[in-house]
C-alpha positions as CSV (number, residue, x, y, z in Angstrom):
1,M,10.0,182.1,131.3
2,I,9.6,182.8,127.8
3,T,5.9,183.8,127.1
4,R,4.1,184.9,123.6
5,S,4.5,188.5,124.5
6,I,8.4,188.2,124.4
7,T,8.8,186.4,121.4
8,G,6.0,188.2,119.5
9,S,3.8,185.2,118.8
10,L,0.4,186.1,119.9
11,K,-2.8,184.0,119.2
12,P,-4.4,184.5,116.0
13,K,-7.7,186.7,116.1
14,Q,-10.7,184.6,116.1
15,L,-13.0,186.3,113.3
16,S,-16.5,184.8,114.0
17,D,-18.2,186.4,110.6
18,F,-15.5,184.6,108.5
19,H,-16.7,182.0,106.0
20,L,-14.2,180.3,103.5
21,Y,-16.6,179.1,100.7
22,H,-14.0,177.8,98.0
23,S,-10.3,178.7,97.8
24,T,-8.2,177.9,94.8
25,K,-5.6,179.2,92.6
26,H,-7.8,178.9,89.4
27,P,-11.0,180.6,89.8
28,L,-12.6,179.1,86.8
29,K,-12.0,176.0,88.4
30,A,-13.9,177.0,91.4
31,L,-16.8,177.9,89.5
32,Y,-17.2,174.6,87.6
33,T,-17.0,172.4,90.8
34,I,-20.5,174.0,91.6
35,I,-21.6,172.8,88.1
36,L,-19.9,169.4,87.8
37,P,-22.0,166.3,88.4
38,P,-21.2,164.5,91.8
39,E,-18.9,161.6,91.6
40,P,-20.6,158.2,92.5
41,T,-19.6,156.3,95.8
42,T,-20.9,153.0,94.7
43,F,-20.9,150.7,91.5
44,S,-24.5,150.6,91.3
45,Q,-24.3,154.8,91.1
46,A,-21.7,154.3,88.3
47,S,-23.1,151.6,86.3
48,K,-26.0,154.1,85.6
49,S,-24.3,156.3,83.7
50,P,-22.5,155.4,80.4
51,H,-19.5,157.5,80.9
52,W,-18.8,155.7,84.1
53,R,-19.4,152.4,82.5
54,D,-17.2,153.3,79.4
55,S,-14.3,154.2,82.2
56,M,-14.7,150.9,83.8
57,T,-14.2,148.9,80.6
58,V,-11.0,150.9,79.7
59,E,-9.7,150.1,83.4
60,Y,-10.7,146.4,83.2
61,N,-9.4,146.0,79.7
62,A,-6.0,147.6,80.8
63,L,-5.7,145.4,83.4
64,I,-6.1,142.3,81.6
65,S,-3.6,143.6,78.7
66,N,-1.3,144.3,81.1
67,G,-1.4,141.0,82.8
68,T,-1.6,142.4,85.9
69,W,-4.3,139.4,86.9
70,T,-5.9,136.9,85.4
71,L,-9.5,135.7,86.0
72,C,-9.8,132.3,87.9
73,P,-12.5,130.2,89.9
74,R,-12.7,130.9,93.6
75,P,-11.4,128.3,95.5
76,S,-13.7,127.4,98.3
77,H,-11.1,126.9,101.3
78,K,-9.2,130.3,100.4
79,H,-10.0,133.7,101.7
80,V,-10.6,136.0,98.9
81,I,-9.6,139.9,99.1
82,R,-12.5,141.6,97.7
83,N,-12.2,144.8,95.4
84,K,-13.8,148.2,95.0
85,W,-14.1,150.7,92.3
86,V,-13.1,154.1,93.2
87,Y,-14.3,157.1,90.9
88,K,-12.6,160.6,90.2
89,L,-13.6,163.4,87.7
90,K,-10.6,164.6,86.1
91,Q,-10.5,168.5,85.0
92,K,-8.9,170.7,82.8
93,S,-7.3,173.9,83.8
94,D,-10.4,175.6,82.9
95,G,-12.1,173.5,85.2
96,T,-14.1,171.6,82.4
97,I,-14.3,168.0,82.6
98,D,-11.4,166.2,81.3
99,R,-12.2,162.5,81.7
100,Y,-14.0,160.1,83.9
101,K,-11.3,158.0,85.8
102,A,-12.5,154.9,87.4
103,R,-9.8,152.6,89.0
104,L,-10.3,148.8,90.6
105,V,-8.6,148.6,93.8
106,A,-8.2,145.9,96.3
107,K,-9.5,145.7,99.7
108,G,-5.9,145.3,101.7
109,F,-7.4,146.3,105.1
110,E,-9.3,142.8,104.9
111,Q,-6.1,140.6,105.0
112,Q,-5.5,138.7,108.0
113,D,-1.7,137.9,109.1
114,G,-1.0,134.4,108.8
115,I,-3.8,133.6,106.6
116,D,-3.4,135.9,103.7
117,Y,-0.1,136.7,104.2
118,T,3.0,135.6,106.3
119,E,5.4,138.6,106.2
120,T,5.4,142.1,104.6
121,F,8.1,143.8,102.5
122,S,8.6,147.4,102.1
123,L,11.6,148.6,100.1
124,V,13.4,151.1,102.2
125,I,16.7,151.3,100.1
126,K,17.4,153.1,97.0
127,P,18.8,151.3,94.0
128,A,21.4,153.7,94.1
129,T,22.7,152.3,97.5
130,I,22.4,149.0,96.3
131,R,24.7,150.0,93.1
132,L,27.1,151.7,95.4
133,I,27.4,148.8,97.8
134,L,27.9,146.3,94.7
135,A,30.9,148.6,93.2
136,L,32.6,148.7,96.5
137,A,32.4,145.1,96.8
138,V,33.6,144.6,93.3
139,H,36.2,147.2,93.7
140,Y,37.6,145.5,97.1
141,D,37.4,142.3,96.1
C-alpha cells in the first residue's frame, strides 16, 4: 500500500489567518481595480453613461458595416432568439482605463432543438488535414 508519508506528499497546512486580497503580476493594475468604476450588468445601467453609449454605438455600427446581420420585421409565427449587451472595461498595462468595450451577443441557450435548429455543426478537422487528404487523392488519382 502506498501512503502519503511514503511518497512524501502531505496535505498542505491550513492557515486560518491568511487572507488573499488581490494577486496580480502588475501591482499598479491591482491598485487601479479599486478605483475603476463598476462594469454595468444591464442595459439600463449602461445607457446612463455617455462612455458606454458611445461604445454601444461603435459596436452596433461595426455589426451593420460588416454585414453581420440586417434588421428586419419580426415574423409573428417564428421564435426569435433574444440578445444582450456585455460590458467590459479594458485596462492599459499601468491599470488605467484603455477603453469601454460593449459586445452584443445572442442568447443561444434559448434555442430549441427542432424549432430554431435541426442539426449542429462543429468543425473538428483542421484545414491542413483537408489539404493533405486532397493532395493524397490527387497524387493517387
